[in-house]
N, C-alpha and C positions, 0 to 999 in steps of 0.2 A: 263639797259638793265637785270640785275638780278631780278628787280621786273617783268620786262614783261614775262619773262622766269616762273616764278613763278605762275604767274598770268596764263600764257599758260596750264601749270602744272594741276591747279587747275582747270582749264575750261574743261582740257580734263578728267581727273578724274571725275568730278560732271557729266559728259556727259556717263561716261560709267556707274558708277553708277546707273544713271537715266535707263540707256540701262537695264543694268542687272536687275532691279526692275522690268520694264515692260516686259522683258522678263520671268521672271517668275511668275507675276501676271498673263500673258498671259497664260502660262503652266499650272498655277491652275485654272483657269477659264476654259482653254481646257478640263483640267481633269475631272472638276466638270460637264461638258457637257457631256464627253463621259462615264461615270458614269450615270449620269441620264439618256441617252439613251440606256444603254445596261438592267438596270431595267426596262424600260418600254418595251422594246422587250422581257423581259424575261417569261416564261412559269411557271412563280410562280402561276397563276391562272388557274391550268386545269382546264377543263370542268370532270363533276361528271358525271358519267352514270346515265340514267333517264330512265323511262318506260311508258307505257300507254296502255290499254286495248280498244280494239274493234273486229268488226265484218268484217270477210272479205267477200270482194262483188267482186271480181274477182280475177283468180291465170292467169299468163302467162308463162309458162315455168318453173323458178326458184321465181319469182318474185310475189307478192300479192297485190293488192289496198285494204286497209282497211279503214272503217268507224270508224274513233276515237271516242271512247265512255267518257274515262277517262283519265286523266295527263295534266301535264303542256302543252304537244306539241298542243291541243286543242284550244289555243289562237294563234296559229299561221296558222292552216285550221283545215278542216272537214274531209280529206283522206291523208292516207301517204302512198307511195310504200317500201314496203322492201322485202328484201334478206331472204326468205323461204331455202336456202340451206343452211343456219347456223344451220338446225337442220334435218337432212336424216334421223332421225331415225321416224318421226310423217310423216302420212300423210295429207296433210291439203287438206279441201273442203268447196266451197263458204257458208257461212254461219257461219262456225264454230268461235266462240269466242277464244279468243288468249290475252296472254300478250307479249308485243314487248319489249325487252330491248333494247337501243342503245347508242352511246358514247355522246348525251347531243348534239351535234351539227345538225340543222333543215338546211336541204336545202330548201329556201324559195322557191318552183315552186308549179304547180300544179298537180298531188298532189305533197305536202310533198314529201322530200326524206332524207331519216335519213341512216347512217352504222348501221346495223342490228348487234346484238351481240346474241341476244337468241331471241326464240320466243317459246312458250308453248299454249298448249292448253287448255280452261279452259273447265269441264265438270260438 
């Protein structure tokens, strides 16, 4: 009887030990996965502002369609819609050459669309 009780205690103790070990191991794996997911979803690589030059082809209210002449955005398309209201000090006309600064994101439609930060006349 004494041997049987001792064996039961050892069996229960080893099951608890294994259960505790498994629990700790699973928690470590869960924590590691959580950290990896948070790192992957962080905004560590924020976009840099970018710029391009082009010629205004048409103006509609506060927006203009610009034919792109130079800039990395040219690899995405040849025309872009920009917001002229960011520079209320200038009066833009069709045919004006401009430099447009945008936040780096390009909405791939036709024409392309960007979030305009600034627009300046080139003369």
